[in-house]
C-alpha positions, 0 to 999 in steps of 0.5 A: 500499499502507498504511504500517505505523504501529502494532504492538500486543503482546498480553500482558505477561510476559517475552515481551510486554515483551521483544518490545515493548522490542526492537521499540521500541528498534529502531524508535525508537518514542519518536519520534512519527513512527516506528512506534508500539509498544503493549502491552496486558496484563490485570491479572487474569493473574498471573506465575510467578517460580519461577526462569528460566534463560537463554541467553548471547544474553540479554546482547546483547539487554539491552545492545541495549535499553539496560538497565543491568546493575546495574539489571537485577540488582537488579530481577530478583534476577538471578545469573549462569549459566555453564552447566549441571551434569548429575547422574545423566544417564549412569547412575543413582545408585550405579552405578560411573562418573562421576555428573556432567558439565558443559555450559560456555558458553565454547568449547573453547580453541584458540589461533591456529595451534594444534590443535583439541583434540577429536580429541586428547582422543578419542585420549587426549592429555588427562590420563587420565579428564579429562572433555572440558569440563574438558580443553578449557576452564577454565570447568569448574574455575572454576565448581567454585570458585564464581568469577564470569564477570566482575569488577566493573570489566568493562563491562555484559554483558562479561567474560572467561567466556561467561555468561548469567543466572538471574532471577525471571521475574515481577521481570524482566517488571516491570523491562522494563515500567518500562524500556520505558515510561520509556526506549523509548516503549512505550505500555501499556494495562492491560485484558483482551482479550475477543475479536478481530474479523477483517476481510473478508480474515481478518486481525485488524481489532481486539481488544476489551477489557473496560475500554478497548473496541477497540484497533487496530494494523497488526500484532498480536504474540501473547504470550498464552502457551500459550493462543495467544489470537490465533494459535491461537484466532482465526487457527486456526494449528494446533499440531504436537505433539512429545510422541512425541519429548520425553515430559515434559509436567508440572512441579512447582515451588517457591520455596525459601529459602536456609538462610543469607543467605551461602549460596554461589550456584552460577553454573550450573543444576543438572539432576538426572535422576530416574526420570521426568524431571529436576529444575532447581535455580537459585540466585537472590539470596535463594532457589532456584527448583526444579522437577521436569519429568516425563512423565505417561505414566511417573509420576503427579502425587502420585508426582512431587511425592513425588520432588521433595520427597525431593530438597529434603528438609526445605527444603520443609516448609510450602511449597506446590508449583505444578503446571504442564502443558505440551506440547512442540511448535510452530506451523508457522505462527507468523505468519498474516496480520497476527498473529505469535506470540512466546514460548509462543504459538508453541511450547514446548520443555521447559526443559532447555537454557533455550531459552524466553527464547532463542526469544523473543529469536530471534522478536523479532530476526527480526520486527524484521529482517523487519518490512515497511514497508507492510502489503502485504508481510505474507504474503511476510514471514510465509513466510520467518519461519515457515521460519526458526522451524520450522528452529530448533525442529526443530534444538533438539528434536534437541539436547534429545532427544540428552540423553535417547537417549544415556543408559545408564539403564535403571532405569525405563520413561521412560529405556528408552522414550527409546532407542526408535528410533521416538522419535528423529528421523531427522535425529538418528539420522543425526548420531549414526551419522556421529559414531561415526567422526568428531566433530561439525564446524561443517559439520554445521550450518547457522549461521543456523538453529542455536541451539546451536553445534557446541561445545554438541553436543560437550559434551553428546555426550561428557559423555554418554560417546558413543563416537567411534572415531578410532583408524583415523584416528590418523595424520591427527593428528600434533600429539599432543605439542603438544595435550598442552601445550595441555591442560596450559596450560588448567589453568595458566591456570585457576589464574591466573583463579581468583585474578582472578575474584571469588566469585560471590555477592560479585560480585552483592552488590557490583554491587547495592550499587553500583546502590543507591549510584548511585540514592541519589546521584541522589535526593539530587541531585534533592532539592537541585536 
């Protein structure tokens, strides 16, 4: 069998460069005796930098490839993200009842030997009316006070509170490109791929570029985005649409400057439900990235932009909006022959819970772990890879659909249609039926196939005011007084943490200054050497 010697990533952007960096680090591509990692990207294809939200796994990925956190913050204009703030998802504006809930990244508190708090929250042991996330974790209270998830002295990608990041995707790709080439041994080719040619067995033999002619490899990683130039056009891997489950297929987006340089930056994504979808609002260092994700079956593009501009108010005066089309779904075969899709080329789920980059990470982890040492094992490895990716997509789609189908909104056809049982996967219907009589438990999930931990399902389920009736089982939970003390302790600890954690904007600015001072010192040292 022929040894695997070269991987060619086709396409740049976040998917291409993140995959290339992770592969190069894991394979030690800087050593010429190892598997070599090359990347080809077109100078003609621009990158969108509206504002990207991530999943906590991004910290482990950036740490694994050795990217300095301060360098990342500066280069990607990044900020911290501690969860998602949902507005008007349960009921329309102006309706009696809570208008928002929070999905924190930190797990519910449970000290060793202490009771699990969710059943006792359901039985009324928490302060009256206190939302689940606020009752079981201090993160909800801290983000409302603009506290950051970590302190300046904490090591890179570590801190007291679980967190992810917001950043400009175009700037992030540039940082990864620099790091990949300078530190990890990725070899970059600037050229436009015009076509791919197959060998007699139906595998890719070469890609042909306009500027550099032929480029060859043993494995081709398709990071060409929604186009899927290799996996779709060349390898003919079909796309399985999920439009009948998740209706959103359009977005209108805009980069919005802050009113003042010292405007507070929320350390969470804001998701505000609208008549035919929802608006994301992400705070970066110098501006906001904002967009309206909507269903073209339930509204028109002009109406969507009008709703979007109404949300932003005068901040949009003189600014042009970007219109984006997409379709939720995935390719059941991400990997065919010697071609594997990573990122949008393999599938897309609307950005409600920031799964886009997390799926790039997952695909790259799997690819790195399963990568065969010789090319003869490709098809066997591909089957395993495809099974794992399909299972992840199906579970993510269930999780996202749960946000919509539990809403009490009936003020538009979009929200009413989302409650139609025909649009709700059977797997999700079964879970919800079980959870009417008991809360979600880790045994309801298969760990290695889940992107979202059981805590995330709980936060959304009860943030959406789902009813679980534990009253018939009250006698099974005798530690109610102990649980009440735990709920009180969480509030006390939150008050202490608020004084220990810095303001979010202040932390970001301090870490960026520290990086600037460090690079200035290095430049002066080089000049005098």
